[in-house]
C-alpha positions in Angstrom: 31.4 -15.3 -68.4 32.5 -12.1 -70.1 30.4 -9.0 -69.4 30.9 -5.4 -70.5 28.3 -3.5 -68.6 28.9 0.1 -69.7 28.6 1.3 -73.3 26.9 4.0 -75.3 25.3 4.3 -78.7 24.2 7.0 -81.1 21.1 7.4 -79.0 23.2 9.4 -76.6 26.9 10.3 -77.2 28.3 7.1 -78.8 29.4 6.4 -82.3 27.6 3.1 -83.1 24.0 2.1 -83.4 22.4 -0.6 -81.2 22.2 -3.0 -84.2 26.0 -2.5 -84.7 27.1 -2.9 -81.0 25.2 -6.2 -80.2 26.7 -8.1 -83.2 30.1 -6.6 -82.3 29.6 -7.9 -78.7 28.9 -11.4 -80.2 32.0 -11.3 -82.4 34.3 -10.6 -79.5 32.8 -13.2 -77.3 30.9 -11.2 -74.8 28.2 -13.2 -72.9 26.6 -10.1 -71.4 26.4 -6.5 -72.4 24.6 -3.4 -71.1 23.9 -0.4 -73.3 23.7 2.5 -70.8 22.9 5.6 -72.8 22.9 8.9 -71.0 19.4 9.8 -69.8 17.9 7.4 -72.4 16.2 4.1 -72.0 15.3 3.9 -75.7 18.0 1.3 -76.6 16.5 -1.3 -74.2 13.8 -3.0 -76.5 16.1 -3.3 -79.5 19.1 -4.4 -77.5 17.1 -7.1 -75.7 15.6 -8.4 -78.9 18.9 -8.5 -80.8 20.6 -10.1 -77.9 18.1 -12.9 -77.8 18.6 -13.4 -81.6 22.4 -13.5 -81.3 22.8 -15.3 -78.0 24.1 -12.3 -76.1 22.5 -11.4 -72.8 21.6 -7.7 -73.1 20.9 -6.3 -69.7 18.5 -3.4 -69.7 20.4 -0.3 -68.5 20.6 3.5 -68.5 23.1 6.0 -67.1 21.7 9.0 -65.3 23.6 12.1 -64.3 22.9 13.6 -60.9 24.0 16.3 -58.5 25.3 15.3 -55.1 24.8 18.4 -53.1 26.9 17.5 -50.0 30.1 17.0 -52.1 29.2 19.5 -54.9 29.8 16.7 -57.4 28.1 15.7 -60.6 27.9 11.9 -60.4 27.0 9.3 -63.0 24.6 6.6 -61.8 24.1 3.3 -63.7 20.8 1.6 -63.4 20.3 -2.0 -64.4 17.1 -4.0 -65.0 14.6 -1.1 -64.7 11.0 -2.2 -65.2 8.9 1.0 -65.4 10.9 2.6 -68.2 8.1 4.9 -69.3 8.0 6.7 -65.9 11.8 6.6 -65.7 12.2 8.2 -69.1 9.6 10.8 -68.4 11.8 12.1 -65.5 15.1 11.6 -67.3 13.9 13.5 -70.3 13.6 16.7 -68.2 17.3 16.6 -67.5 18.1 15.6 -71.1 16.3 18.7 -72.3 18.4 20.9 -69.9 21.6 19.3 -71.4 20.4 19.6 -74.9 19.4 23.3 -74.4 22.9 24.0 -72.9 24.7 22.2 -75.7 22.6 24.0 -78.4 23.5 27.4 -76.7 27.2 26.4 -76.9 26.8 25.6 -80.6 25.1 28.9 -81.3 27.9 30.8 -79.4 30.4 29.0 -81.7 28.7 30.2 -84.8 30.4 33.6 -84.5 33.8 31.8 -84.7 33.2 29.0 -87.1 31.2 28.8 -90.4 28.8 26.2 -89.0 25.0 26.0 -89.4 22.2 24.8 -87.2 21.2 22.3 -90.0 24.6 20.6 -89.5 23.9 20.1 -85.8 20.4 18.8 -86.5 21.8 16.4 -89.1 24.5 14.8 -86.9 22.2 14.5 -83.9 19.1 13.2 -85.7 19.5 9.6 -84.5 20.1 10.7 -80.9 17.5 11.3 -78.2 19.3 14.5 -77.2 22.0 17.0 -78.3 25.5 16.3 -76.8 28.9 18.0 -77.0 30.0 15.1 -79.2 27.6 16.3 -81.9 29.3 19.8 -81.9 32.6 18.0 -82.3 31.3 15.9 -85.1 30.5 19.0 -87.1 33.8 20.6 -86.3 35.7 17.4 -87.2 33.8 17.0 -90.5 34.8 20.5 -91.4 38.4 19.9 -90.7 39.0 21.9 -87.6 40.2 18.9 -85.7 41.1 15.3 -86.4 40.5 14.3 -82.8 36.8 14.8 -81.9 37.4 14.5 -78.1 40.8 16.1 -77.6 42.5 19.4 -77.3 39.9 21.5 -79.2 37.1 19.9 -77.2 38.9 20.8 -74.0 39.5 24.3 -75.0 36.0 25.0 -76.1 34.1 23.4 -73.3 36.3 23.9 -70.3 34.5 24.8 -67.1 33.9 28.6 -66.9 34.7 29.1 -70.6 32.7 31.3 -72.9 31.1 28.3 -74.7 30.2 26.3 -71.6 26.7 27.0 -70.2 25.9 25.6 -66.8 22.9 23.3 -66.0 22.0 21.4 -63.0 20.8 17.7 -62.9 18.4 16.2 -60.4 19.5 15.6 -56.9 21.4 12.3 -56.5 19.0 11.0 -53.8 16.0 11.9 -56.0 17.6 10.0 -58.9 18.5 6.9 -56.9 15.1 6.8 -55.3 13.5 7.1 -58.8 15.7 4.3 -60.2 14.9 2.0 -57.3 11.2 2.8 -57.5 11.2 1.8 -61.2 12.5 -1.7 -60.3 16.1 -1.0 -61.0 19.5 -1.8 -59.4 21.7 1.2 -58.8 25.5 1.3 -59.3 27.8 4.3 -59.0 29.8 4.7 -62.2 33.5 5.4 -62.5 34.2 7.0 -59.0 37.8 7.6 -60.1 36.4 10.5 -62.2 35.2 12.5 -59.2 37.3 15.0 -57.3 35.4 14.5 -54.1 37.2 11.7 -52.3 34.3 11.0 -49.9 31.4 10.8 -52.4 31.3 7.0 -52.3 31.1 7.0 -48.5 28.4 9.6 -48.4 26.3 7.9 -51.0 26.6 4.6 -49.2 25.6 6.2 -45.9 22.6 7.7 -47.6 21.5 4.2 -48.8 21.7 5.2 -52.5 23.8 2.3 -53.9 23.6 -1.4 -54.5 27.0 -1.6 -56.2 30.0 0.4 -57.5 31.8 0.2 -60.8 35.2 -1.3 -60.2 36.7 -2.0 -63.6 36.7 1.3 -65.7 39.3 3.2 -67.6 39.2 6.1 -65.2 39.6 4.1 -62.0 43.3 3.9 -61.0 44.7 1.2 -58.7 44.2 3.4 -55.6 40.6 4.0 -56.5 40.1 0.3 -57.2 41.5 -0.6 -53.8 39.2 2.0 -52.1 36.2 0.6 -54.0 37.0 -3.0 -53.0 37.4 -2.0 -49.4 34.1 -0.1 -49.2 32.2 -2.9 -51.0 33.4 -5.5 -48.7 32.7 -3.4 -45.7 29.1 -2.6 -46.8 28.3 -5.8 -48.7 27.9 -4.1 -52.1 28.8 -5.8 -55.4 31.3 -4.5 -57.9 30.7 -4.2 -61.7 32.8 -3.2 -64.7 32.6 -1.8 -68.2 34.6 0.0 -70.9 32.4 3.0 -71.0 32.5 2.5 -74.8 31.8 5.5 -77.0 33.7 4.4 -80.2 35.7 7.3 -81.5 34.1 9.8 -79.2 36.5 9.4 -76.3 39.7 11.0 -75.1 41.4 7.6 -74.6 40.2 4.9 -77.0 39.4 1.4 -75.7 37.6 -1.3 -77.8 34.5 -2.8 -76.4 35.4 -5.6 -73.9 38.5 -3.8 -72.7 37.1 -3.6 -69.1 34.9 -6.4 -67.8 32.7 -7.0 -64.9 34.1 -9.3 -62.2 32.3 -12.7 -62.3 31.1 -12.5 -58.7 29.8 -9.0 -59.4 27.9 -10.2 -62.4 26.3 -13.0 -60.5 25.3 -10.7 -57.7 24.0 -8.0 -60.1 21.8 -10.6 -61.9 20.4 -11.8 -58.5 19.9 -8.2 -57.4 18.0 -7.5 -60.6 15.7 -10.5 -60.1 15.0 -9.5 -56.5 14.4 -5.8 -57.5 12.0 -6.8 -60.3 10.2 -9.3 -58.1 9.7 -6.6 -55.4 8.5 -4.2 -58.1 5.8 -6.6 -59.4 4.7 -7.4 -55.9 4.2 -3.7 -55.2 2.6 -3.1 -58.7 0.7 -6.3 -59.5 -1.3 -4.7 -62.3 1.7 -3.2 -64.0 1.9 -3.9 -67.7 5.3 -3.5 -69.4 
C-alpha cells in the first residue's frame, strides 16, 4: 500500500488545488494520501469526497505549528483523523491570523523597495485560508524579480532577524497536542530533522504529546531516521512518512509520492485513528459531524 501522508494545497502554502492533487495521487498509484494544510482543516470534506470517487483513501489531516518552550523550538505537528474540526479550526484560526498579519506586514515593508501593490497580494492569496510567505514570493516571481520562488531571494528577505521578518508566537506545543487529541485526532511530530534542538523528540515523548513521528521526509537525514526509529521502538510509537509536497513552492523539489509512509506505520496509524475516533464518540455521544 502506497501512502504519502504530508502534502499541501493552495488552501495554505501549496501550489495545487485539492481537486488537482487527489487525481494526481490516483495517477501515480497512491492508495492513501493526507492533505495536511497549515492551520487549515478546510481541505478535508473535498479531499474525502474526491478520494471516495477516485478510489484513493484521503485521510483527514492538518498540520499545526506550535512553540515548544523547553527547547525554544517552533515545531510542526501533524494531526490525522480529527473529528471535531469546527472546534479545532476555531483555535487554529487564531494562530493563522497571527501568521497572516506578520506576513502582510512583511509585504508592506517590501513595498518601499519593490513596485508591488496590496491588490497583487490579495489576488494571489484569494484561494488560501491565510496569507503566507509563498504568496509574497508569487508576486515577486510574477514580476520577474526571481525565477525561483523559494530560493536565494526568499532567504535574503525573510531571514530571522531581518528587516522584513516580523516575529509571532504560536500556541504552546502541549496546548496544541491536547487540543488535537481532544478533537479525536492522532498526533505525529513532523520532520524532526528540521529542528535544531536535538532533544525535542525526547521531551515531547516524555510529556505524552505524541502518538507517532514522521520518519520518511526530505529533511530527515540518515542519522535522524536512526534516532527516530530507536525512539519509536523504545516508546512504542508508530512511524509515518510523506513528501511535504508544495509543488513549486519548495527549496528542493520532490514530486508527490517521493517519500512514503512505512506499511507498518500506515496500519498502526489507521488503527490509532479508529481508536481515537471511537473514544471521542464515546465521550461525546451527541456529537454531530
